[in-house]
KEVOTI-955226 format. One record per residue (C-alpha): x negated, y, z negated; residue in three letters. Coordinates in steps of 0.5 Angstrom, whole numbers, padded with zeros to 4 digits, always signed. Each point is the difference from the previous one (the first is absolute). Layout:
N
XYZALA/...
***
This chain:
451
-0135+0253-0158MET/-0002+0006-0004THR/-0007+0001-0003ARG/-0003+0006-0003THR/-0007+0001-0002HIS/-0002+0004-0006LEU/-0006+0004+0003LEU/+0004+0002+0006GLY/-0003+0007+0002ALA/-0005-0001-0006ALA/-0003-0006+0004SER/-0008-0001-0001ALA/-0001+0004+0006ALA/+0004+0006-0002ALA/-0003+0000-0007LEU/-0007+0000+0003ALA/+0002+0007+0004CYS/+0003+0003-0007LEU/-0007+0002-0002SER/+0001+0008-0002THR/-0003+0004+0006VAL/-0007+0003-0003SER/+0000+0007+0000HIS/-0003+0005-0005ALA/+0005+0005+0000GLN/+0006+0000-0005THR/+0006+0000-0001PRO/+0002-0006+0004ALA/+0006+0000+0005ILE/+0005-0006-0002THR/+0005-0004+0003GLY/+0001-0006+0005GLY/+0006-0004+0003GLY/+0000-0002+0007SER/-0004-0007+0002THR/+0001+0001+0007LEU/-0004+0006+0000ALA/-0005-0002-0006GLN/-0006-0002+0004PHE/+0000+0007+0004ASP/+0001+0004-0006TYR/-0006-0003-0004LEU/-0004+0001+0006ALA/+0002+0007+0001GLU/+0000+0002-0008PHE/-0007-0003+0000SER/-0003+0005+0005VAL/+0004+0006-0003PHE/-0005+0005-0003ASN/+0003+0007-0001PRO/-0005+0005-0001SER/+0000+0004-0007GLY/+0004-0002-0006PRO/+0005-0003+0003GLU/+0003-0007-0002ALA/-0001-0007+0004THR/+0004-0006+0000PHE/+0000-0006-0005SER/+0002-0007+0000THR/+0006-0001+0006TYR/+0005-0004-0004TRP/+0003-0005+0006GLU/+0006-0001-0004SER/+0005+0000+0006GLY/+0004+0006+0003SER/+0006-0001-0004GLY/-0004+0000-0007THR/-0005+0006+0003GLY/+0006+0004+0001GLN/+0003-0002-0007GLN/-0006+0002-0003ALA/-0001+0007+0003PHE/+0007+0002-0001LEU/+0000-0002-0008LEU/-0007+0002-0001ASP/-0002-0006-0003ASP/-0007-0004+0003LEU/+0002-0006-0004THR/+0005-0002+0005CYS/-0006+0000+0005ASP/-0005-0003-0004ILE/+0005-0006-0003ASP/+0002-0002+0006LYS/-0007-0001+0003VAL/-0003-0003-0006THR/+0007-0004-0003GLY/-0001+0004-0007ALA/+0007+0001-0004ASN/+0003-0005+0005ASN/-0001+0005+0006SER/+0004+0005-0003ALA/-0001+0007-0002CYS/-0002+0002-0007VAL/+0004+0006+0001GLY/+0000+0007+0002PRO/-0005+0004-0003ASP/-0004+0005+0005GLY/-0005+0001-0006GLY/-0008-0001+0001ALA/-0002-0006+0004GLY/+0008-0001+0002ASN/+0001+0005+0005THR/+0002-0002+0007VAL/-0003+0005+0005ASP/+0003-0003+0007TYR/+0004-0006+0002GLY/-0001-0004+0007ALA/+0005-0003+0003SER/+0003-0003+0007ASP/+0007+0001-0002ALA/+0003+0007+0000THR/+0003+0003-0007LEU/+0007-0002-0001SER/+0005+0005-0001SER/+0001-0003-0007THR/-0008+0001-0001GLN/+0000+0007+0002ILE/+0006+0002-0005SER/-0004-0003-0005THR/-0006+0005+0001TRP/+0005+0005+0000ALA/+0003-0001-0007THR/-0006-0004-0004SER/-0005+0003-0005SER/-0005-0002+0005PHE/+0002+0003+0006GLY/+0003+0007+0003GLN/+0000+0003-0007SER/-0007-0002-0002ALA/-0004+0000+0007ALA/+0004+0003+0005GLY/+0002-0003+0007ASN/+0000-0007+0002LEU/-0005+0000+0006ILE/+0001-0006+0004GLN/-0005-0001+0006LEU/-0001-0004+0006PRO/-0007-0003-0001SER/-0001-0005+0007MET/+0004-0003+0005GLY/+0000-0008-0001VAL/+0003-0006+0004GLY/+0003-0006-0004ILE/-0003-0006+0003ALA/+0003-0007+0000ILE/-0005-0005-0001PRO/+0001-0008+0001VAL/-0003-0006-0001ASN/+0002-0006+0005ASN/-0004-0005+0003PRO/+0001+0002+0007ALA/-0001+0007-0002ILE/-0008+0002+0000SER/+0000+0007+0002GLY/+0003+0007+0000ASN/+0006+0001+0004GLY/+0001-0007+0002GLN/+0007-0001-0004LEU/+0004+0006+0003THR/+0006+0002-0004LEU/+0007+0004+0002SER/+0004+0004-0005ASP/+0005-0006+0000ASP/-0006-0005-0002ASP/-0002+0005-0006LEU/+0007+0001-0002CYS/+0001-0008-0001GLY/-0007-0001-0003ILE/+0001+0005-0006PHE/+0007-0002-0001SER/-0001-0007-0001GLY/+0004-0002+0006LEU/-0006-0003+0004LEU/-0004-0005-0004THR/-0003-0004+0005ASP/-0005+0002+0006PHE/+0004-0003+0005SER/+0005+0005-0001GLN/-0004+0006+0002ILE/+0002+0000+0008THR/-0003+0007+0002ASP/-0007-0002-0001SER/-0005+0000+0006ASN/-0004-0006-0003THR/+0004-0005-0003THR/-0002-0001-0007PRO/+0000-0007-0003ALA/+0007-0002-0003PRO/+0000-0001-0007GLY/+0003+0003-0006PRO/-0003+0007-0002PHE/+0000+0004-0007ASN/+0001+0007+0000VAL/-0005+0004-0005VAL/+0003+0006-0003TYR/-0002+0006-0005ARG/+0003-0002-0006ILE/-0002+0007-0003ASP/+0002+0007+0002GLY/-0003+0001+0006SER/-0001+0005+0006GLY/-0002-0005+0005THR/+0007-0003-0002SER/+0003+0007+0001PHE/-0003+0001+0007LEU/+0002-0007+0002LEU/+0007+0000-0002THR/+0001+0007+0003SER/-0001-0003+0007HIS/+0004-0006-0002LEU/+0006+0005-0002SER/+0000+0003+0006ALA/-0001-0006+0005VAL/+0004-0005-0003CYS/+0008+0000+0001ASN/+0006-0004+0002ALA/-0003+0000+0007ASN/-0006-0004-0001ASN/-0001-0007+0001THR/-0001-0001-0007ALA/+0008+0002-0001PRO/+0002+0005-0005ASN/-0007+0000-0003VAL/-0001+0007-0003THR/-0005+0003-0005PHE/-0001+0006-0005THR/-0006+0004+0000ALA/-0003-0002-0007THR/-0007+0000-0004THR/+0002-0007-0003THR/+0001-0005+0005PHE/+0004-0005-0005ALA/+0006+0005-0001THR/+0002-0002+0007LEU/+0002-0007-0003PHE/+0002-0003-0006PRO/-0006+0001-0005ASN/-0002+0000-0007ASN/-0001+0007-0001GLY/-0007+0000+0000ALA/-0001-0001+0007GLY/+0000-0007+0001VAL/+0005-0003+0005ILE/+0005-0005-0003THR/+0005-0002+0006GLY/+0001+0001+0007ASP/-0007-0001+0002PHE/-0003-0006-0002PRO/-0007+0000+0004ASN/-0002+0007-0003ALA/-0006+0001-0004ILE/-0001+0006-0004GLY/-0007+0003-0001GLU/-0002+0007-0004LYS/-0004+0005+0004GLY/-0003+0000+0007SER/-0006-0004-0002SER/+0005-0005-0004GLY/+0003-0001+0007VAL/-0006-0001+0004ALA/-0003-0005-0005ASN/+0006-0004+0001GLU/+0000+0000+0007MET/-0007-0001+0001SER/-0001-0006-0005GLY/-0003+0003-0006CYS/+0005-0003-0004ASN/+0000-0007+0002GLY/+0003-0003+0007ALA/+0001+0005+0006VAL/+0007+0000+0001PRO/+0004+0000+0006ASP/+0003+0007-0001ALA/+0001+0007+0003LEU/+0000+0006-0004THR/-0001+0008+0000TYR/-0007+0004-0001LEU/-0004+0006+0002SER/-0004-0002+0005PRO/-0007+0001-0004ASP/+0002-0006-0003PHE/+0000-0004+0007THR/-0005-0001+0005LYS/+0003+0005+0004VAL/-0005+0005-0004ASP/-0006-0004-0001PRO/-0005+0005-0002LYS/+0005+0003-0006SER/-0002+0000-0007ASP/+0006-0005-0002ALA/-0002-0006-0003THR/+0003-0007-0002ILE/-0001-0003-0007GLY/-0004-0006+0003CYS/-0005-0002+0005TYR/+0002-0003+0006ILE/-0006-0003+0005ASN/-0004+0005-0005GLY/+0004+0006+0001SER/+0005+0004-0004ASN/+0003+0003+0006LYS/+0007-0002+0002SER/+0001-0006+0005PRO/+0007+0002+0001LEU/+0002+0001+0007VAL/+0007+0004+0002VAL/+0006+0000+0004ALA/+0001+0005+0006ALA/+0007+0003-0001ILE/+0004+0002+0006PHE/+0002+0007+0001ASN/+0004+0000+0007GLY/-0003-0005+0005ASN/-0007+0001-0003ASN/-0003-0004-0007ALA/-0005+0004-0004TYR/-0005-0002-0005ILE/-0001+0006-0006PRO/-0007+0003+0003THR/-0001+0007-0002VAL/+0001+0002+0007ALA/+0007-0004+0000ASN/+0002+0003-0007ILE/-0002+0007+0003LYS/+0005-0001+0006THR/+0005-0002-0004GLY/+0000+0006-0005LEU/+0000+0005+0006LEU/+0006-0003+0002HIS/+0006+0000-0005PRO/+0007-0002+0003LYS/+0004+0006+0000THR/+0006-0001-0004GLY/-0003-0005-0005THR/-0005+0003-0004GLY/+0000+0005-0006GLN/-0004+0007-0001ASN/-0003+0000+0007LEU/-0002+0007-0001THR/-0004+0003-0005PRO/+0003+0005-0006PRO/+0002+0007+0003ALA/+0001+0004-0006ASN/-0001+0001-0007ALA/+0006-0004-0002ALA/-0002-0006+0004GLU/-0007+0001-0002GLY/+0002-0001-0007ALA/+0004-0007+0002ASN/-0005-0006+0000PRO/+0005-0004+0004ALA/-0001+0004+0006LEU/-0008+0000+0000TRP/-0001-0008+0003VAL/+0003-0002+0007PRO/+0004-0007+0000VAL/-0001-0003+0006GLU/+0004-0007+0000PRO/+0001-0001+0008VAL/-0005+0002+0005VAL/+0000+0000+0007THR/-0007-0002+0002SER/-0006-0003-0003GLY/+0000-0005-0006TYR/+0007+0001-0003PRO/+0000-0001-0008ILE/-0004+0006-0002VAL/+0001+0006-0005GLY/-0004+0004-0005TYR/-0004-0001-0006THR/+0001+0006-0005THR/-0003+0004-0006PHE/+0004+0002-0006ASP/-0003+0006-0004PHE/+0002+0006-0005ALA/+0000+0007+0002GLN/-0003+0002-0006CYS/-0006-0003-0004TYR/-0003+0002-0007ALA/-0007-0001+0003SER/-0002+0005+0005SER/-0005-0005+0002ALA/+0005-0005+0001VAL/+0004+0004+0005ALA/-0006+0003+0004ASN/-0003-0007+0001ALA/+0007-0003+0002ILE/+0001+0006+0005GLU/-0008-0001+0002THR/+0002-0008+0001PHE/+0006+0001+0004LEU/-0003+0005+0005LEU/-0006-0005+0001ASP/+0005-0006+0001HIS/+0004+0003+0005TYR/-0006+0004+0004THR/-0007-0003-0001THR/-0003-0005+0005SER/-0003-0004-0006LYS/+0007-0001-0003TYR/+0004-0001+0006THR/-0005-0006+0002ALA/+0001-0003-0006PHE/+0008+0000+0002GLN/-0002-0003+0007THR/-0004-0005-0003LYS/+0005-0003-0005ASN/+0006+0000+0006GLY/+0003+0007-0002PHE/+0002+0006+0005VAL/-0002+0007-0003ASP/+0005+0005+0000LEU/-0003+0004+0006LYS/+0001-0006+0004ALA/+0007-0001-0001SER/+0007+0003+0000HIS/-0001+0003-0007ALA/-0006+0005+0003ASP/+0006+0005+0000LYS/+0000-0001-0008PHE/-0007+0000-0001LEU/+0000+0008+0003THR/+0005+0001-0005VAL/-0003-0004-0006ILE/-0007+0004+0001GLU/+0004+0007+0000GLN/+0005-0001-0005GLU/-0002-0006-0005ILE/-0008+0002+0000LEU/+0001+0007+0001ALA/+0006+0005+0000ASN/+0000+0003+0006LYS/+0007+0001+0001LYS/+0001+0002-0007LYS/+0005-0006-0002TRP/-0004-0001-0006ASN/+0001-0007+0001ASP/-0008-0001+0000ASP/-0004-0004-0005ILE/-0002+0004-0006GLU/+0004+0006+0002ASP/-0001+0006-0004ALA/+0008+0002+0000THR/+0003-0007-0001ALA/-0005-0003-0005CYS/+0000+0007-0005SER/+0002-0003-0007GLY/+0000-0007+0002LEU/-0004-0005-0004ALA/-0002-0004+0007GLY/-0001-0007+0001ARG/
***
């Protein structure tokens, strides 16, 4: 069966967090995207307090990674707003870039595609107006596999191999009795798979891992995946993210909150099911800021438990420590962009700034990085200065890294991307090697209108 819920990411719990952060400073920095990282960003934005006449962050629109990228590339905030509120059938009203519709940043858990990068290079809202497209790793993250089964009551009781994952998320396995690699035997019976119906970086990180480990040698024969932000494109679908064939036990939901609500029983009966979510929406991170859209036993904290995933002979749950270990050990020959840009030409290429680690040799195996998208040039120096100040705080200040740890993320200093952090500070937040790739670079931004 396939079922969608119109509120999705704009669930009651998420909407409660959409209140504009109250600050006296103006102008506001606008944008949104990732639902995976939304609760961490809401927490970080709420304490951001730049000195002087700098800007501060307004409402974070948790529209999903795909829409966050689209809104930023088109400079059309209505893409974010309408996706969250459902206005205009959730469609963008149209690129404007005018007062009240400018998008200063995008947040995503998927790296920009070559087509998106080309769009920036050629559109009137991109390179010719706002300089380089800047894509940066924000935090390290693991993708958890929550499970609802009568015999599974704690994190890590169900253990899954890559073969199990390939079978579950291809629709080849449909009954808990078919899962054979678990240390704890789940109660037999059919299960559903709850997937993201919208453009999702969470889907991208899961399918990036599956694309690397699912092949003809698995016990799930000839199952292969392509990394994608829209899970339904791997199967017959209606063009709007709904699977229509080859996966009869799939349930589509919008946004991380929509998935967590469905799995938790906020929409009715708790389904026997598996899904994929960031760990802050599960009991792995009980102190996270993430909430669900209903109260269970007097709490709106997630009741979801997760499977442990085998990496070699050991099975890991997605704790911050295990995600950190995974991020520190990318498998040679399987990743991309594992070293930071080394010259001006590379620095101007947004594709080279985010490491991609689909296979790791130790620790939790399904890991990656959530990202920020920025312009190089802004019409308001207050906005540009505030973005630079925020990034420095986000990457280096203990208050911000504490938020990241509490919400299940790994700060860049503790990951393989620490090598990138050094170059980000030198060349995006400053211009120490004179690459002229930094935000608000006087040479690159001269004569440009700015975002």
